[in-house]
N, C-alpha and C positions, 0 to 999 in steps of 0.2 A: 537456354541459359538466361537467367535473370541478371541484368546489368545494374538495375536501379529499382527501388521501390520505396518511394517516400512521398509524403504530403499529397496522396491521392493520384500519384503518377507511377506506373509501372512499366519498365522497359525490358523486353525480352528479345533475344536474337536467335534465329534459326537459320544458319547458313548465311545467304545473302539478304535475308529479309529481317528487319527489325520491327517489332510492334510496340507502339507506345500507347498504353491504355489508361484512360482516365477512369478511376474507380472510387468515386464518391457518389454512387448511384443513389444513396439515401438523400443527398443534396442536389440531385439532378446534375451532378458533376459541376456544380457551381465552382468558380475559380477564386482563389485567394492569391495574395502575394507569394506565399509559399508554393502554391501550384506553379506559378511562373518561374520561380527559382528552380524548381524541379524540372520543368520543361526545358529550361536553358541548359541545366546539367545533362539532360538526356541527349541533347545535341552534341555536347562535348564528349560524351561517353561512347558514342557510336564507334565501333571498330572499322578500319578501312576496308574490310571485306563487305560491308553492307551496301547493297545497291538500291534497295527499295525500303522505304519506311512507311508502315501502315499506322495511322492514327485512328484509334477506335475508342469506343466508351462502354462501360457497363451500364446496364439498366435501360429504361425506355427513352432517356433523353441523352443526346450528344453532350451538350453543356448549356445550362440555362444562364450562363453569363457570369458576371462578377457576383460573388456572394454578397448578399444585401448587408451583412454586417460592415462592409466597407463604407456604407453610407450612414452608419450610426455615429454618434459623437465619439465613442470610444474606439471604433474601428476594430480591427482584428487584435486579439491578444498578443502583446509583444511586438506589435508592428506600429509604425507611425500612422495616425488618423489622417483623413483627408484634410482636416483643418491644420494639422501640423505640417503636412506637405504644402499646403497653400502659403504657410509663413516662411517657407524657404526662399532664398534668393533665387534669381532666374537660373543661374549656372547650376546650383545644387538641385533645383527642381528638374531641370533638363537631364541631369545625370540619373536621377531616380527613374524618370520615365524611360530613358534610354535603357536602363537596366531591366525594366518590365518588358520592353520590346524585344530583348534578346530571346525571350521564350517563343516569339513568333517569327523571328528572322532567319533562322537556319534551315527551315524546311524547304527553301528553294535553292539550296546549294547545288552547284552543277554536278557534284559527284554522286548524288542521290536523286531518286524520284520519290516524292511523297504522295501518299494517297490517303485522304480522309474518308473513313466509312461513317456516314452521318445518318442517324435516325432521330426521330422526335425533334425536340427543341434544340436549335443552335442560335442562341440570342446573344446580342451584344459581343462580349468577349468570345463567346462560343462561336459566333458567326465569323469573327475575325480569325479564330484559330482554324476554322475550316478553310477560310480564304488563304491562310498562310501556306497551305498544301498546294502542290502542283495540280493534283486532280481530286475530284470528289465523286464518290459513289454514294448515292443517296437512297434511303428507304422511301417508300411512297407516303409515309407519314411525316416526312420532314417538314420542319417549319423554321425558316430563317427570318431574322429580324434584327435590325440595327437600332437599338432603342436608346443609345447614348443621348441623343438630343432631347428626349423626354425627361432626362435627368439633369439637363442643363450643361451636358458635356459634349465632347466630340469623339468619334472613333480615333484612338491614338496608339493602337497596337499593331500598325502596319496594314490595316485592312482597306484603307481608301484606295491605294494604288491597284491591288488586284481587283477590287470591285469595279472600278471605272474601266479597267482593261477588259473585264468580262462582259459587262452589261452596258457600257457607254456612260458618259457623263450625266445625261439627262435622267436616265433611270436610276443611276446611283444616287443622285441628288434627291430624287423623289422618295426612294427607299429610306434614305438616311433622315431626311427632314420629317417624314411622317412616321417613321418607325413601324410601319405596317408589316404584316406577315407575308412572306413569300412561301407559297406551298410548292409541292413537288413538280407539278406540271409547268408552272412558270419558271421554276429553277432549271428545269431541263431545257425549256424553250429559250431562255435567255443566256444559257451557257454557264450558269452557276453550278449546275450538276452535269457531269460527263455522262452519267448513266443514272437512271431511277429504276429500281426494282422493288418487288414486294418485300416487305420488312423481313419475312422469314427467309429470303434469299440474299440479304445484304452480305453476310460472311462469305457465302460461296461466290457471289458475283465479284467481290473484292479480291478473293483468292484467284479467280480466273484472270482478272486484270493484272494481278501481280505476276502470275505466270507468263503472261504475254509480254510484260515489260522486261522480264528477265531473259527472254529468248534471244534477242540480238546480242552481239558482243558488247561488253560494258563500255569500251572507249568510244565506239560509234555513237552510243546513246548520250554519253557525257558531252561529246562534241556537238551533237545535234541540239541538246538541251541549251547549251551555251549559245549556239547560233540563234535559236528561237527567242531566247531571252534579249539578246542584243538587238534583234529585229524590231523590238518595240520602239526603240529610240533612234536607231541608226538610219541615216538616209540610204537610198537605194544603192548607190555606188559604193558606199562604205560597207554596207552589208554583203554585197557581191564579193568585195575584197576578203571579207571575213570568211565567207564560204570557200573561196579559193584556198586561203591559208589552211583552213581546217581540213579541206580534202587532201591537200599536199601532205599534211601530217599523217592522215589516215593511210594514204598510198605508201608512204615511206615506212610506216610502222608495219603494214601488212606484208611488204616485200622485204623487210629487214634492212631498209636503207635509211634508218633514222639517224645514223651517224653523220 
């Protein structure tokens, strides 16, 4: 079933699995403001039955980043240019960027697990979109890079937090400040990639991971994901308390004692 197909973003649902596909292969899936609106709409459209969301892309590149038309004086047709955005007051500009970030924020919701299937280029906004997902299965031709600083900008689409969590502050700073490419072997070694496979096996490897994620009971996975996310910032005793509360809910639910 197709839920949405607009502005280079297609969303299909098959049982408990939704697939969000970038399909501007002729542009290496470069992103526009319309892409971000479509991605945000995709998150809102997901039915409650969905447990796993796969983010995929047509063509040889996952996403080459922000469409270069954004950096021209006229920008995207019908959209505000960067020059016009820069002239907004602080509150208005903050609202605009917050709206852009919605496309990247919903992938880590506790009720789903998101898996990015990444091949070829994942540059700038493409890198941040892959980082928005919980897990990344990568083809052996993958190339990650955070190129925002070379344009005089910063990564502002939610990518800094997961990048630091995955690779550490020093390596994240070096990647972002230099904008260098991170290839498959380094991505796997540093934790950017959960799994690296030959490009021809990307789809089947992703399907195998999805099947494994669907095997346990949904509520146990949801509670576990919430616990792991809270563990990033919680102190040890607080986290132990969260574990106890979550386990109590699971025991009562399993034994029919949740009243």
